[in-house]
N, C-alpha and C positions, 0 to 999 in steps of 0.2 A: 558430297557423296564419297564414300570410301571405295577405292578400287582394290579388288582383291589381288592385284598383281603389282602393287607398289605401295611404298610408305616406309614407316620406321620399322626397326627390328620387332618381330612378332606380328607385324602387319604387312610385311613385304619388304623388299630391299635387300641390301647386302650385309646386314648386321649378323651377329652371332645367332645361329639357329636355336630355337627352343626344342631341345632334344627330349622327345617323349617316346623313345623306342628302346628302353633299357632291356626289355626282354629279348631283343635281338642281339645286343651286345652293350656292355656298360663300360664307361671309361676306366682305365686302369687306376687302381689305388696307388697313392704315393709310396706306401710301404712295399707294394709289389714291384713298382718301377725301381725302387732302390735295391731291392733284393736281386732283381734280374740284372740290372746294370753293373752291380758289384762284381758279377762273374763274367760279363761279356768279354772282357779283355784277357781272360785266363784260357790257357790251352790245356787240353787233356780229354781223352776219350774215357768215359767212366768204366769201360771194359778193359782198359790197359792196366798192366801190372806195375808200371814204374810210378815214380812219385807224382808226376803230373796226372796220371790216370787215377791214382788213389785219391788225389785231392778232388778231382771231379766226382769220383764215386762217393766221397764223403758228402759233397753237396747234395747229391741225389738221395742218399740214404737219410740225411738229416731232414730233407724235405718230406720224404716218405713217412718218417716218424712224426713230423709236425701235422701232416694230414691225418694220419691214423689217430693221433690224440684228439684232433678237432672233431673227427667223425665217430669216435669210439669204436675203432676196429683195430686189428693187429697190423703192424707195419707190413707184414708179409701178405696181407689181403689187398694192398694197394698196387695195382698194375697200371703203370703209366702208359698212356696212349697219345695219339695226335689230337684227341678231342672227343666230344660226345658221340659223333657219328661212328667213329671207329670203335668206341667202347660199346655202343649199342650193337653193332654188327658182331663184335667178338662175343658179347653175352648171348645173343640169340643163336647165331650159327654155331659157335663153339659149344654151347651147352646142348643144342639140339643134336649135333653130330655125336657128341660123347654119350649122351643118353640113348640115342637110337642104336649106336654101335654096341652098347652094353645089352640092350633089350630091343629087338626089332619091332616090338609092339608099340614102342613109344614114338608115335609119329604126330601126335596132336600138340599144337601150340595154342594156348588161350591168351587172348589179349583184348584190347578194347578198340572200338571204332574211332576213337578220338586221339590215338597216339600220334606223336610226331612222325614225320616221314622217315626219320632215321631209324625208327622201329618198323613202321608199316612197310617200307620198301624192302628191307631184308626179309621180312616175313613173306611178302609176295614172291620174292626170289626163291626162298626155300620151298614154297608151295609149287612153283613152276619148274624148278630145276632139281629139287631133292625129294619131291613127293610128300612134303609136310602137309598135314591137314590143319590149316589155320582157321581158327574160329574167332571172329571179331565180335565180342560181346556188346550188347546194347548199353546205352547210357540214357539217363532221364533228360528232361527238358533243360536241366541246369548243367548238363555235361558230366554227371556223376555216374560211375559204373552201377548198373543194376546188379547188386550183390547176389540176389537169388538166381540170376541167370548164370553166374559163375558157379554157384553151388550145384545147380542142376547139371551143368556141363561136366564138372569134375565127377560128380557121383554117378553119372551115366556110365563111365568107364575110366576110373582113375588110373588103371595100369597102362592106359594108352597115352597119357599126358606126359610129354617130354618136359615142358616148362610152362610157366605163366609169366606174362610180362604186362605190368600195369604202371603207367607213369605216376609219379608222386603228385605232380601238379600240372594242369594243362597249360601249355604255352600260349594258347590263343585267348581263352576266356577266363583263365586263372583258377578254375575249380580244382579243389584238392580232392584226391581220390582216397577211398577207404582202404589204405594199405594194410592196416591191422586186420581188417576183415578178410582181405585177400590171403594174407599169410596164414590166418587161422583156418581157412578152408583148405589150403594146399598142403601145409606142413604135415598133418596127420597121415597123408598119403605119400609122404616122401617126395613131393613135387617141388623142385626148386622154383623160387620166385625172383624175378628181376624187376627193378624199377628204374626208370629214367628219372633221376632227381635233379636234372640240370637246372630247371626253373625253381625248384624248391630250396636248394642250398643257399643259405644266407637270408632267405625270406621267411622261412618257417623253421622250427626245430627239426634237425635231421640227425638222427642217432642210428648208426648202422646196427649196432648190437641190439638195441632196444626194439628196433623195427622187426627183427626176425627175418629180414631179407637174406637171400643167398648171393645176389649180385645187385650192384647199384652203379649207375652211370653219373659222373659229374664232369664238368669242364671248366677251364680257367676263365674264359672271357665273359662268362655270365656273372662272375662274382668279383670282378675288378682285377683279374689276372690277365696274362698275355693270351693272345690267340695261339692256336695250334698245339695246345697241350691240355690233356684231361686225364681221366683215370677210370678204370673199371675196378670197383671195389668188389672183390669176389672171395668168398670163403676158401681157404686153402684146401679144405677137404673136398671141394667140388671139382670134379674133373671137367676141364674145358679144352676142347681141341683148338689148336692154333689156326689163325687165319693166315698169318705171315710166317714164312720160314726163312731162317737166316742164323743169326748169332744166338737166338734164344735168350736175349737179355732179361726179359721180364718173366721169370718162372717158366720159361720155355713155351709160353703161350702168346708172347708178343715180342717179336724180334725187331731190331732197329736201334741204331745208336741214339741214346737219350740226349735231349737238349738240356744240359744241366742248368744253364741260366734261366731258361723258361720254366723248368721244373721248380727252381727256387722261387721265381716270381709267383707261380701257381700256388705253392705251399703258403707263401706269405699272404696271398689274397684269401685263401680258404681259412686260414687261421683268423684273420681279421674279420672276415664275414661272419664266422661262427661266433666270435667273441662279442660282436656288436649286433647280433641278429635281433634280439628283443627290442633294443632301442631303435634300430633301423626300421623294423616292422611297424612299431608304434608310430613313428614319424610318417612313414609312407602311407599308412592306413588313413591318417588324417588328410594328407594331400590327396589321396585317391578319392575319399569321400567328397572333397572340395571339387575335384574334377567332375564327378558325376553330378553334383548339385549345381555347379556353374553351367555345365553344358545343358542340363535339363531346364535351368532357369531361362537360358537364351533360346533353346530349342525344346519346348515343352513335350513334344511327342517322341523325343529320343528315349530309347529303351535300353536299360542295362542288361547285359547278357551274363550268364554264369551264375554260380551259387552266390546268394547274397551274403553269407557269412563264412562258409568253408571255402576260402579262396585266398589267393596270394594278395598280400597287402598293397602291393604297388600296381595291380592290374585293374584298369578300367576299360571294359569292352562294351561299346555302345552301338546300337543299331539306329540308323537314321532313315526312317521310312521315306520312300520317294527319291532317295539318293543312290547313285552308283558309288560304291565305296572307293573304287580306284580313282574316280574323278574327284571325289571329295578329298582324298589323300593328296592329289596333285595340287588342288586349289589351296589346301593348307600349306603344302610345301612352298608354294609361291609366296606365302606370307611368313616363311621361315619357321613353320611349325612342322616338326618331323614326327610322324607316327607310322603305323603300319596297318595293313589289311590282311586278313587271313586267306584271302582268295589268291589263286595262282593264275599265271598267264600261260596260255598255250597258243602259239601262232598268233599272238596279239589279241586273243580273246580271253577275257577274264573267266576263270572257272570258280564256282562257289566253294567256300571252305568245307572240307570234309567234316570238320568238327561241328560246324553249325548245322550242316545237313543231318549229321547223326543225332543232333539234339532235337530234330523234328522240324526245323525251319524249311520253308520252301526256298526255291532257288533265288527268287527276288530278294527275300529277306536276308538270305545268306550272303548276298552280294552287296548289302547295304550297311555293313558294319565296319567299324574301325577299332583298333586297339591302341590305347594310350597307356604306356607302361613307364613307371617311375623308378628312379634309382638314387644312388647316394649323392648325385649332384643336383637333383631336382629341388625346386624351390617354389614358394608361393607365387613368385613373379612368373614362373612358367605356367602355372594354372591361370593367372590373370591374363597372360598373353593368349592362351587358348580360348578363354572366355571371350576375349575381344575379337578373335578371328573367326570363331566357329559359326556365328550367325550369318554374316555375309557369304561365307563359303557354302553353307547349306542352302541358302537362298539361290545362289548361282548354280549349284549342282542340281537342284530341283528344276530350275528353269531350263537347264540344258537337256534334261530328260523329258520335260513337258513344254516344248516351245509353244508360244502363242501363235495360233494360225490366223492369219489376216486375209 
């Protein structure tokens, strides 16, 4: 009998973990490590005027040009930040303040109920502290925005809308959002559109110019770059009020001394991710289909969540009826299988995923799901290890929820 708390790698023990949480963060690419380490020993503030400062500035500006070329935007559109959360905050608060100050009628912000908390929490802050009228639009059972709801909300009073923010791809269930439809509805009314593309970049084609977006968030550590660096891609014509005040390094809307080595690593990762996107997506889609097939072979009543086709290629989000997702996660972790659950903990009590609840699930179903996300280091052996571990773990998770009464 196999014990879920011991055995070989992939079945427990102290071997290398099977990492299936690339949507949370993915290992750095060798090209990004090389680009970053090449500059770690150099001294120079990119804002300084002497030779060392100019050398650091050259590193930053070459990185900006690399990212702009990869995303099909102008170099001046790329505003470096500390990551996706700061970029989302800058996009939402900065655009709202600028638009409202220009026209006090513009107090509505339209978004979706399945956004990342880096979008939802700033929106709630704007509602509570700044009087913004935030409308979280519904999604269907597959997590996709109900476009007609957006149309109705805009047409009800377009002059009152400050901005629209809709993520490119959902971080939990992997569903792609209809960004082209969102832009088509907002643009005729002069309403700027922001999209958090953190999960999309490198997994699906991302072209800023072709998208018609006004603002777009990306970050380094999701595409094989370093932690702590990201960017808000924002059209230079759009006025954005600064969150941070200081040296005004990034177009006067983002102050702070830039981390030139991290920016270089970030740019190298973005360039590589975009160049290899099609091949990467094709490989991950095959692995992702194997994950779903193997899990459902072992656990026939497991249910795949999210859109079946319009989705991230490396995302497999599965519901396990009768299981507590957090318990199942820890049982898998004891067997060196690392994944994630969309639920959050508050005071030690699991809270259901807001994404799954917005998709119409009840609380019990929302608490019984796990996300297995694949990346550039994922292999068939990882899928095999999951297939070997998932059955005993599900059995034990169900038994712990439904103990036999004697």
